[in-house]
Backbone as CSV, one residue per row, in Angstrom:
resi,resn,N_x,N_y,N_z,CA_x,CA_y,CA_z,C_x,C_y,C_z
1,MET,10.005,31.547,228.660,11.044,31.565,229.223,12.009,32.333,227.598
2,ASN,12.591,33.279,227.711,12.931,33.889,226.955,14.299,33.298,226.602
3,VAL,15.241,33.798,225.439,16.717,33.044,224.794,17.739,33.416,226.117
4,ARG,17.579,34.502,226.682,18.331,35.491,227.376,18.383,34.642,228.624
5,ASN,17.156,34.416,229.136,16.879,33.506,229.949,17.405,32.092,230.412
6,PHE,16.876,31.252,229.281,17.303,30.045,228.914,19.057,29.763,228.795
7,LEU,19.967,31.174,228.336,21.276,30.637,228.340,21.307,30.792,229.788
8,ILE,21.024,31.520,230.621,21.863,31.880,231.905,21.412,31.096,232.727
9,GLN,20.312,30.478,232.577,20.156,29.389,233.626,20.295,27.699,233.090
10,SER,20.589,27.765,231.612,20.932,26.190,231.810,22.002,26.031,231.269
11,TYR,22.732,26.990,230.850,24.344,27.200,230.345,25.228,27.834,230.696
12,LYS,24.485,28.623,231.811,25.309,29.628,233.072,26.271,30.858,231.980
13,TYR,25.366,31.231,231.326,26.057,32.377,230.720,25.521,33.727,231.710
14,LYS,26.592,34.767,231.691,26.332,35.988,232.681,26.083,36.880,231.702
15,PRO,25.067,37.598,232.477,24.252,38.851,232.367,25.368,39.688,231.888
16,GLU,25.933,40.026,232.411,27.366,40.889,232.021,28.206,40.250,231.046
17,ASP,28.113,39.235,230.504,28.434,38.918,229.530,27.833,39.010,227.901
18,MET,26.925,39.704,228.243,25.668,39.700,226.863,25.469,41.274,226.824
19,VAL,25.261,41.760,225.438,24.543,42.712,224.675,23.146,42.173,224.327
20,ILE,22.013,42.884,224.358,20.485,42.779,224.265,20.168,44.117,223.747
21,LEU,19.648,43.443,222.577,19.065,44.941,221.845,17.363,44.176,221.496
22,THR,16.710,45.371,222.224,15.366,44.768,221.989,14.311,46.502,221.477
23,ASP,13.698,46.210,221.136,12.742,47.527,220.547,12.424,48.315,221.656
24,ASP,11.866,47.884,222.714,11.180,48.490,223.631,12.449,49.068,224.537
25,GLN,13.756,49.359,224.256,14.780,49.899,225.077,14.704,51.053,225.229
26,SER,14.771,51.621,226.388,14.915,53.695,226.365,15.952,54.005,225.935
27,ASN,17.235,53.354,226.144,18.737,53.977,225.676,18.681,53.358,224.263
28,PRO,18.978,54.458,223.415,19.222,54.097,222.338,19.812,53.460,221.781
29,LEU,21.105,53.129,222.586,21.961,52.056,221.796,21.613,50.798,222.216
30,SER,20.825,50.507,222.889,20.007,49.226,222.966,18.737,48.758,222.261
31,VAL,18.484,49.722,221.161,17.580,49.805,220.335,18.244,48.705,219.049
32,PRO,17.852,47.888,218.027,18.532,47.161,217.127,18.190,47.751,215.821
33,LYS,18.558,48.958,215.734,19.022,50.131,214.878,20.241,49.157,214.330
34,ARG,20.557,49.524,212.965,21.339,49.120,212.076,22.964,49.020,212.841
35,ASP,23.049,50.416,213.166,25.078,50.644,213.739,24.886,49.830,214.860
36,ASN,23.564,49.711,215.708,24.050,49.240,216.718,24.288,47.654,216.663
37,ILE,23.248,47.106,215.739,23.368,45.301,215.505,24.723,45.270,214.962
38,LEU,25.604,46.010,214.155,26.609,45.908,213.570,27.991,46.021,214.907
39,ARG,27.497,47.009,215.263,28.488,47.228,216.671,28.631,45.887,217.522
40,ALA,27.532,45.793,218.116,27.365,44.463,218.754,27.780,42.938,218.105
41,MET,27.379,42.907,216.905,28.264,41.561,216.314,29.819,41.683,216.453
42,LYS,30.401,43.112,216.002,31.942,43.037,216.136,32.078,42.956,217.178
43,TRP,31.544,43.283,218.424,32.360,43.017,219.845,32.087,41.761,220.536
44,LEU,31.253,40.797,220.037,30.424,39.431,220.227,32.519,38.698,219.320
45,VAL,32.724,38.919,218.748,33.849,38.145,218.504,35.041,38.829,218.247
46,THR,35.202,40.095,218.798,36.486,41.005,218.956,37.675,40.007,220.062
47,ASP,38.507,39.749,219.824,39.104,39.076,220.545,39.056,37.578,221.195
48,ALA,38.182,36.951,220.233,37.841,35.709,220.530,38.906,34.719,220.272
49,GLN,38.767,33.730,221.333,40.017,32.852,221.164,39.598,31.391,221.262
50,PRO,40.542,30.529,221.152,40.330,29.004,220.797,39.842,28.762,222.399
51,ASN,38.314,28.050,222.466,37.925,27.250,223.719,36.843,28.550,224.245
52,ASP,36.900,28.996,223.209,35.709,30.239,223.656,34.483,29.584,222.845
53,SER,33.397,30.144,223.380,32.119,29.704,223.562,31.113,31.018,222.747
54,LEU,30.956,31.812,221.749,30.148,32.355,221.530,28.367,32.185,220.939
55,PHE,27.609,33.102,221.390,26.258,33.184,220.783,25.779,34.116,220.573
56,PHE,24.610,33.708,219.132,24.530,34.899,218.517,22.994,34.480,218.173
57,HIS,21.586,35.697,218.640,20.412,35.303,218.370,19.850,36.333,217.939
58,PHE,19.166,36.230,216.678,18.312,37.274,216.047,16.491,36.970,215.645
59,SER,15.846,37.906,216.314,13.983,37.088,216.281,14.302,38.412,215.433
60,GLY,13.396,38.482,213.824,12.818,39.331,213.689,12.624,39.579,212.152
61,HIS,12.401,40.243,211.483,12.330,40.629,209.724,13.836,39.810,208.709
62,GLY,13.329,39.327,208.353,14.230,38.642,207.137,13.572,39.018,205.619
63,GLY,14.917,39.082,204.500,14.131,38.978,203.242,15.546,38.341,202.687
64,GLN,15.529,38.947,201.256,16.541,38.824,200.196,16.589,39.774,199.241
65,VAL,17.484,39.681,199.098,18.286,40.555,197.637,18.963,40.103,196.375
66,ARG,18.932,40.593,195.306,20.051,39.877,194.290,21.085,40.038,195.011
67,ASP,22.120,39.068,194.544,23.467,38.422,194.949,24.025,39.511,194.065
68,LEU,24.863,39.769,194.235,25.712,40.570,193.305,27.366,40.008,192.941
69,ASP,27.638,39.321,193.923,28.952,38.575,193.913,29.221,37.059,193.140
70,GLY,27.815,36.367,193.312,28.013,35.118,192.113,28.693,34.066,193.623
71,ASP,28.032,34.226,195.063,28.144,32.859,195.728,26.879,32.357,196.537
72,GLU,25.588,33.040,195.517,24.316,32.288,195.947,24.183,31.426,195.114
73,ALA,23.594,30.054,195.013,23.154,29.641,193.915,21.259,29.517,193.494
74,ASP,20.592,30.563,194.665,19.919,30.637,194.102,19.491,31.860,194.114
75,GLY,20.683,32.867,193.554,20.742,34.216,192.760,20.750,35.081,194.195
76,TYR,20.243,34.952,194.978,19.482,35.734,196.121,20.727,35.698,197.599
77,ASP,21.188,36.710,197.903,21.815,36.984,198.951,20.323,36.916,200.205
78,GLU,20.920,36.494,201.317,19.649,36.701,202.599,20.284,37.750,203.403
79,THR,19.035,38.573,204.315,19.225,39.623,204.459,18.147,39.852,205.999
80,ILE,18.825,40.885,206.961,17.962,40.990,208.367,17.686,42.320,208.519
81,TYR,16.735,42.591,208.795,16.025,44.063,208.629,15.864,44.609,210.304
82,PRO,16.764,45.720,210.436,16.855,46.241,211.565,15.821,47.140,211.831
83,VAL,15.086,47.938,213.012,14.199,48.874,213.047,14.069,50.225,211.994
84,ASP,15.617,50.372,212.122,15.723,51.872,210.762,16.171,51.284,209.870
85,TYR,15.341,50.110,208.797,15.931,49.744,207.982,15.413,50.342,206.434
86,ALA,14.647,51.294,207.003,13.870,52.126,205.551,14.707,53.196,205.620
87,THR,15.636,53.884,206.238,16.641,54.787,206.554,17.975,54.239,206.228
88,LYS,18.453,53.284,206.702,19.552,53.029,207.186,19.844,51.764,206.124
89,GLY,18.643,50.975,205.826,19.195,49.774,204.581,19.357,48.538,205.601
90,HIS,19.048,47.214,205.351,18.926,45.732,205.861,20.696,45.803,205.647
91,ILE,20.820,44.252,206.545,21.943,43.630,206.584,22.457,42.618,205.692
92,VAL,23.478,42.543,204.931,23.187,41.598,204.180,24.092,40.426,204.314
93,ASP,23.977,38.836,204.123,24.441,37.864,204.883,25.942,37.916,204.665
94,ASP,26.392,38.592,203.222,28.171,38.485,203.632,28.374,39.727,204.463
95,LEU,27.968,40.576,204.805,28.031,41.445,205.714,28.292,40.878,207.076
96,MET,27.440,40.097,207.511,27.549,39.337,208.843,28.478,37.923,208.981
97,HIS,28.968,37.830,207.692,29.963,36.210,207.384,31.198,37.519,207.932
98,ASP,31.536,38.410,207.142,32.889,38.821,207.048,32.866,39.909,208.508
99,ILE,31.898,39.587,209.304,32.076,40.664,210.522,31.917,39.295,211.519
100,MET,31.116,38.085,211.252,31.411,37.388,212.574,31.735,35.728,212.393
101,VAL,32.110,35.577,211.335,32.746,34.338,211.131,33.866,34.390,210.654
102,LYS,34.377,35.430,209.522,35.691,35.206,208.890,36.649,35.707,209.879
103,PRO,36.513,36.659,211.140,37.805,37.094,212.041,38.392,36.124,213.370
104,LEU,37.291,34.335,213.273,37.609,33.633,214.022,38.638,32.474,213.983
105,LYS,39.169,31.855,215.220,40.391,31.611,214.470,39.742,29.617,215.257
106,PRO,40.701,29.178,214.444,40.266,27.677,214.823,40.024,27.321,216.594
107,GLY,39.431,26.520,216.800,38.937,26.045,217.981,38.202,27.073,218.852
108,VAL,37.338,28.391,218.170,36.248,29.035,218.537,34.945,28.574,218.109
109,ARG,34.071,28.628,219.511,32.906,28.406,219.077,31.442,29.131,219.046
110,LEU,31.280,29.579,217.953,29.782,30.191,217.504,28.759,29.715,216.817
111,THR,27.791,29.710,218.446,26.387,29.307,217.568,25.555,30.351,217.449
112,ALA,24.652,30.287,216.281,23.700,31.471,215.936,22.498,30.933,215.721
113,ILE,21.589,31.620,215.655,20.186,31.346,216.039,19.630,32.479,214.910
114,PHE,18.856,32.506,213.731,18.395,33.292,213.157,16.637,32.480,213.140
115,ASP,15.965,33.330,213.620,14.675,33.416,213.520,13.763,34.618,213.254
116,SER,14.163,34.132,211.696,13.731,34.933,210.443,13.133,34.472,209.309
117,CYS,12.454,35.333,208.636,12.169,34.879,207.174,13.357,34.698,206.338
118,HIS,13.326,33.746,205.462,14.676,33.837,204.686,16.208,33.177,205.131
119,SER,16.270,32.681,206.410,17.120,32.773,207.187,18.260,31.221,207.026
120,GLY,17.778,30.347,205.825,18.473,29.145,205.642,19.881,29.236,205.934
121,THR,20.374,30.556,205.385,22.007,30.577,205.247,22.138,31.921,205.344
122,ALA,21.695,32.767,206.315,21.623,34.185,206.808,22.950,34.389,207.215
123,LEU,23.997,33.671,207.388,25.678,33.761,208.025,26.156,33.368,206.362
124,ASP,25.698,32.659,205.649,26.391,32.140,204.318,27.342,31.033,204.770
125,LEU,26.957,30.345,205.691,27.759,29.246,205.811,27.548,27.791,205.091
126,PRO,28.774,27.097,204.443,28.101,26.793,202.675,28.098,25.218,203.024
127,PHE,27.761,24.678,204.193,27.945,23.138,204.526,26.507,23.036,205.169
128,VAL,25.589,22.450,204.527,24.084,22.923,204.920,23.706,21.506,205.074
129,TYR,23.242,20.878,206.239,22.980,19.278,206.469,21.565,19.044,206.254
130,SER,20.949,17.704,205.960,19.940,17.328,206.024,19.475,16.671,207.393
131,THR,17.876,15.772,207.581,17.623,15.592,208.927,18.270,14.022,208.848
132,SER,18.523,13.743,207.780,19.498,12.211,207.297,21.358,12.514,208.440
133,GLY,21.457,13.580,208.249,22.719,14.082,208.854,23.680,14.193,207.460
134,THR,23.138,14.125,205.917,23.875,14.106,204.936,24.173,15.436,204.627
135,LEU,25.376,15.968,203.846,25.403,17.105,203.271,24.302,17.764,202.107
136,LYS,23.961,18.501,202.169,22.954,18.817,200.980,23.349,19.465,199.901
137,GLU,23.248,19.045,198.618,23.410,19.793,197.256,22.446,20.210,196.908
138,GLN,23.107,21.287,196.033,22.002,21.994,195.288,20.654,21.580,194.425
139,ASN,19.427,21.283,194.375,18.786,20.521,193.734,18.639,21.271,192.235
140,LEU,19.388,22.134,192.077,18.553,22.221,190.795,18.791,21.563,189.762
141,PHE,19.510,20.795,188.886,19.392,19.842,188.213,17.880,19.023,188.008
142,LYS,17.788,18.610,189.135,16.345,17.930,189.380,15.368,18.690,188.582
143,GLU,15.254,19.974,189.595,14.457,21.178,188.985,14.573,21.090,187.659
144,ALA,15.440,21.263,187.039,15.593,21.813,185.343,15.090,20.325,184.727
145,GLY,14.820,19.191,185.116,14.374,18.137,185.017,12.942,17.844,184.718
146,MET,12.706,18.675,185.766,11.170,18.762,186.332,10.583,19.693,184.694
147,GLY,10.704,20.758,184.937,10.482,21.343,184.155,10.764,21.605,182.462
148,ILE,11.443,20.331,182.087,11.455,19.767,180.989,10.306,19.206,180.845
149,LEU,10.203,18.449,181.919,8.886,17.133,181.493,7.520,17.750,181.739
150,GLY,7.601,18.625,182.201,6.508,19.547,182.259,5.870,20.117,181.018
151,ALA,7.108,20.343,180.388,6.969,21.088,179.105,6.429,20.089,178.118
152,VAL,7.216,18.961,178.071,6.671,17.816,177.491,5.247,17.062,177.570
153,ALA,5.080,16.970,178.970,4.090,16.463,179.004,2.556,17.714,178.428
154,GLN,2.977,19.022,178.181,1.362,19.687,178.016,2.123,20.364,176.760
155,PRO,2.239,19.618,175.695,2.888,20.091,174.723,1.856,21.151,173.720
156,GLN,0.139,20.815,174.526,-0.497,21.800,173.445,-0.905,23.249,174.185
157,THR,0.115,23.130,175.556,0.266,24.820,175.643,1.545,25.219,175.427
158,LEU,2.820,24.771,174.799,3.824,25.247,174.466,4.059,25.004,173.562
159,THR,4.503,25.924,172.440,5.661,25.986,171.246,6.459,25.007,171.337
160,LEU,7.278,24.582,170.191,8.652,24.312,170.368,9.874,24.709,170.865
161,GLY,9.870,26.169,170.738,10.795,27.359,171.183,10.302,27.801,172.474
162,GLY,8.920,27.298,173.227,8.667,27.605,174.398,9.770,26.227,175.376
163,VAL,9.269,25.408,174.731,10.487,24.249,175.759,11.767,24.595,175.382
164,MET,12.288,24.719,174.084,13.636,24.953,174.022,14.018,26.028,174.918
165,GLN,13.371,27.220,174.932,13.357,28.138,176.042,13.816,28.040,177.796
166,GLY,12.827,26.984,177.736,12.760,26.806,179.066,13.648,25.912,179.786
167,THR,14.468,24.827,178.911,15.110,24.044,178.936,16.382,24.737,179.346
168,PHE,16.828,25.784,178.275,17.696,26.601,178.206,18.254,27.376,179.816
169,GLU,16.642,27.954,180.128,16.775,28.809,181.424,16.815,27.972,182.263
170,PHE,16.495,26.600,182.449,16.820,25.868,184.105,18.230,25.297,184.055
171,PHE,18.693,24.816,182.780,19.752,24.693,182.885,21.374,25.364,183.046
172,ASN,21.021,26.542,182.787,21.382,27.923,182.838,21.821,28.266,184.313
173,LYS,19.939,27.878,185.234,20.398,28.014,186.101,21.131,27.170,187.128
174,ALA,20.927,26.111,186.834,21.545,24.544,187.578,23.352,24.979,187.228
175,THR,23.571,25.153,186.030,25.285,25.625,185.664,25.616,26.691,186.843
176,VAL,24.674,27.881,186.856,25.295,28.751,187.559,25.047,28.774,189.123
177,GLY,24.148,27.733,189.399,23.853,27.452,190.934,25.119,26.925,191.634
178,ARG,25.176,25.558,190.343,26.776,24.518,190.999,27.979,25.514,191.253
179,GLY,28.280,26.186,190.116,29.469,27.052,190.397,29.421,28.202,191.600
180,ALA,28.219,28.643,192.019,27.963,29.295,192.948,28.365,28.464,194.654
181,GLU,27.717,27.307,194.217,27.742,26.665,195.875,29.281,26.185,196.155
182,GLU,30.260,25.574,194.553,31.535,25.530,194.786,32.446,26.518,195.786
183,ARG,31.873,28.157,194.769,32.368,29.279,194.953,32.210,29.130,196.720
184,ALA,31.069,29.089,196.549,30.875,29.309,198.453,31.517,28.276,199.718
185,LYS,31.879,27.224,199.151,32.605,26.532,199.781,34.024,26.825,200.051
186,LYS,34.662,27.462,199.372,35.945,27.850,199.195,35.958,29.423,199.668
187,THR,35.155,30.069,199.229,35.163,31.704,199.867,34.818,31.972,201.404
188,LYS,33.816,30.881,201.525,33.145,31.131,203.071,33.639,30.125,204.141
189,PHE,34.304,28.922,203.574,34.767,28.114,204.762,35.697,28.887,205.990
190,SER,35.436,28.428,206.765,35.982,28.585,208.408,36.849,27.487,209.061
191,PRO,37.756,27.633,209.739,38.419,26.752,210.846,37.421,26.542,211.824
192,ALA,36.667,27.673,212.589,36.391,27.667,213.577,35.066,27.116,213.862
193,ASP,34.630,26.708,214.505,33.243,25.996,214.836,32.207,26.759,214.917
194,VAL,31.774,27.302,213.329,30.310,28.388,213.837,29.507,27.235,213.012
195,ILE,28.182,27.389,214.100,27.247,26.341,213.340,25.851,27.495,213.678
196,GLN,24.675,27.035,212.668,24.010,28.248,212.624,22.355,27.285,212.000
197,TRP,21.533,27.951,213.019,20.540,26.939,213.294,19.234,28.083,212.757
198,SER,18.542,27.921,212.333,17.831,28.740,211.364,16.104,28.174,211.453
199,GLY,15.048,29.419,211.251,13.774,28.939,211.141,13.521,28.698,209.839
200,SER,13.884,28.595,208.825,13.360,28.102,207.482,14.484,27.964,206.569
201,LYS,13.914,27.748,205.406,15.033,27.505,204.183,14.869,29.144,203.544
202,ASP,15.981,29.369,202.854,16.166,30.212,202.400,14.627,31.189,201.235
203,SER,14.093,29.974,201.172,12.719,30.173,200.240,11.527,30.410,201.353
204,GLN,11.556,30.255,202.376,10.510,30.387,203.163,10.215,31.046,204.230
205,THR,9.155,31.685,204.426,8.867,32.642,205.687,8.717,32.163,207.136
206,SER,9.016,32.564,208.182,9.228,32.092,209.366,8.084,32.483,210.181
207,ALA,7.627,32.318,211.034,6.402,32.281,211.531,7.093,33.175,213.047
208,ASP,5.712,34.137,213.676,5.492,34.602,214.759,4.034,34.906,215.622
209,ASP,4.578,34.789,217.016,3.065,34.774,217.572,3.209,35.581,218.461
210,LYS,2.205,35.859,219.782,2.376,36.566,221.142,3.146,36.495,221.904
211,GLY,3.625,35.328,221.363,5.069,34.367,222.209,6.430,34.699,221.345
212,GLY,6.376,35.539,220.509,7.179,35.696,220.063,7.619,34.830,218.910
213,GLY,9.314,34.513,218.245,9.195,34.166,216.891,9.542,32.219,217.132
214,VAL,8.462,31.543,216.919,8.213,30.142,216.812,9.527,29.065,217.089
215,MET,10.684,29.663,216.279,12.066,29.243,215.897,12.533,29.158,217.651
216,SER,12.812,30.250,218.054,13.384,30.694,219.487,12.694,29.390,220.382
217,ARG,11.547,29.124,220.121,10.706,28.748,221.048,10.793,27.134,221.296
218,ALA,10.717,27.145,219.756,11.237,25.785,219.714,12.340,25.290,219.791
219,PHE,13.618,26.018,219.847,15.264,25.850,220.527,14.827,25.397,222.061
220,ILE,14.442,26.571,222.531,14.327,26.479,224.001,13.574,24.572,224.479
221,LYS,12.406,24.617,223.458,11.823,23.317,224.574,12.698,22.038,223.932
222,CYS,13.016,22.191,222.651,13.746,21.004,222.231,15.347,20.649,223.561
223,LEU,16.047,22.047,223.510,16.699,21.282,224.320,16.665,21.310,225.958
224,SER,15.434,22.187,226.343,15.003,21.564,227.953,14.936,20.226,228.054
225,ARG,13.482,19.823,226.952,13.635,18.196,227.040,14.695,17.263,226.806
226,ASN,15.453,17.657,226.162,16.482,17.057,225.945,17.786,17.743,225.769
227,PRO,18.922,17.964,227.066,20.019,18.979,226.337,21.413,17.829,225.670
228,ASN,20.950,16.763,225.432,22.113,15.884,225.038,21.729,14.848,223.780
229,GLN,22.241,16.164,223.142,21.292,15.485,221.403,22.155,15.836,220.523
230,SER,22.445,15.419,219.307,23.672,15.445,218.551,22.537,16.502,217.334
231,TYR,23.875,16.278,216.511,23.410,17.956,215.793,22.030,17.352,214.711
232,LYS,22.200,15.904,214.438,21.380,15.571,213.985,19.876,15.248,214.822
233,GLN,20.225,15.320,215.572,18.791,14.696,216.164,18.178,15.985,216.857
234,MET,18.936,16.933,216.892,18.420,18.341,217.300,17.660,19.176,216.028
235,LEU,18.146,18.867,215.077,17.638,18.947,213.409,16.107,18.537,213.258
236,ASN,16.081,17.140,213.970,14.853,16.165,213.735,14.037,16.637,214.710
237,SER,14.414,17.109,215.977,13.368,17.743,216.932,13.122,19.045,216.709
238,LEU,14.081,20.193,216.258,13.182,21.330,215.638,12.075,21.314,214.738
239,ARG,12.514,20.257,213.549,11.505,20.169,212.857,10.364,19.244,213.017
240,ASP,10.183,18.079,214.040,9.187,17.603,214.682,8.632,18.912,215.832
241,GLU,9.175,19.570,216.414,8.098,20.254,217.272,7.355,21.250,216.070
242,LEU,7.830,21.232,214.619,7.088,22.783,214.075,6.311,22.023,213.132
243,ASP,6.317,20.491,213.048,5.949,20.408,212.081,4.055,20.192,212.386
244,GLY,3.274,20.786,210.985,1.706,20.443,211.489,1.449,21.184,211.833
245,LYS,1.933,22.245,212.437,1.489,23.769,212.988,2.294,24.658,212.034
246,TYR,3.607,24.379,211.392,3.893,25.431,210.691,4.980,24.920,209.378
247,SER,4.464,25.699,208.150,5.472,25.100,206.910,6.533,25.296,206.975
248,GLN,7.249,25.868,207.685,8.536,26.221,207.797,9.308,25.265,208.220
249,LYS,10.350,24.528,207.536,11.477,23.950,208.113,12.896,24.481,208.259
250,PRO,13.060,24.575,209.830,14.701,24.632,210.613,15.448,24.024,209.764
251,GLN,16.354,24.553,209.645,18.112,24.654,208.944,19.070,24.107,209.629
252,LEU,20.271,23.273,209.556,21.220,23.056,210.076,22.128,23.208,208.920
253,SER,23.523,24.592,209.094,24.491,24.902,208.543,25.534,24.875,209.635
254,CYS,26.762,24.596,209.109,28.178,25.089,209.168,29.253,25.844,208.364
255,SER,30.087,26.058,209.111,31.430,27.042,208.403,32.304,25.427,207.808
256,HIS,31.766,24.254,208.051,33.234,23.301,207.540,32.737,22.238,207.988
257,PRO,33.034,21.026,207.088,32.222,19.721,207.164,32.101,19.644,208.489
258,LEU,31.042,18.488,209.026,30.392,18.406,210.147,30.002,16.824,210.268
259,ASP,31.116,16.394,211.350,30.116,15.040,211.893,28.752,15.316,212.999
260,THR,27.659,15.189,211.974,26.226,15.201,212.583,25.697,14.791,214.015
261,ASP,26.307,13.391,213.881,26.264,12.212,215.215,26.927,12.684,216.301
262,LEU,27.955,13.871,215.843,28.412,14.547,217.200,27.478,15.227,218.337
263,LEU,27.696,15.172,219.479,26.588,16.102,220.459,26.972,17.189,220.426
264,PHE,25.947,17.533,220.262,25.289,19.280,220.008,26.089,19.946,221.137
265,ILE,26.787,21.024,221.589,27.270,21.591,222.409,27.532,23.092,221.965
266,MET,27.006,23.813,223.201,27.139,25.538,223.042,28.522,26.042,223.768
């Protein structure tokens, strides 16, 4: 079962209320080219009102580019690739956030699934949650500490200058990362209920096979087995579904602070 059929059968979405873009369409407006994707994103959120429930699903190629506005703790923006990316370019997370998140009013719900590489924060939602239901914080200071310990533990391979340079680089990265995280929480916050499920961390790739993207399939399987799960339970279900088969770790992020013990609804 694909995502379209799952939404129709299990959540009573209507086909006439959907825009589907796939590579095999004969209609050029239904092929996932850059302009068509952006047009469909705008269509999705236009005139959305409180109590409206919106759904976005992307299964395809994803990547990363250098962050230019200082809102990424790791220094990279996440992207998705249209089929014409070689001539039209990719679509950056900042743009997707501006189109699909910023215009939404309080009370509007948007559920987004990104089944693509480097998709952990593909919508730039600033509140990312762990499997324990707690808010994740950037772990760059821990990374910095490990870098220092590694340098000191092997003094024969590094000069003092090397240790000092490594220390500066790690702490500089940690300081920038913390500032970017706080900036994102201020600039990317939204009172609308925007939830993103992604197939991997920003640093990971996402797998697919003959049946399509494994994250999309896991999402359907987990909700089919148990449609009444909390956000925390759903995140753990997705992780368990892929554990041992794939190295990627599904992620949960939100546009505002979230009680992950609440029931996940679409």
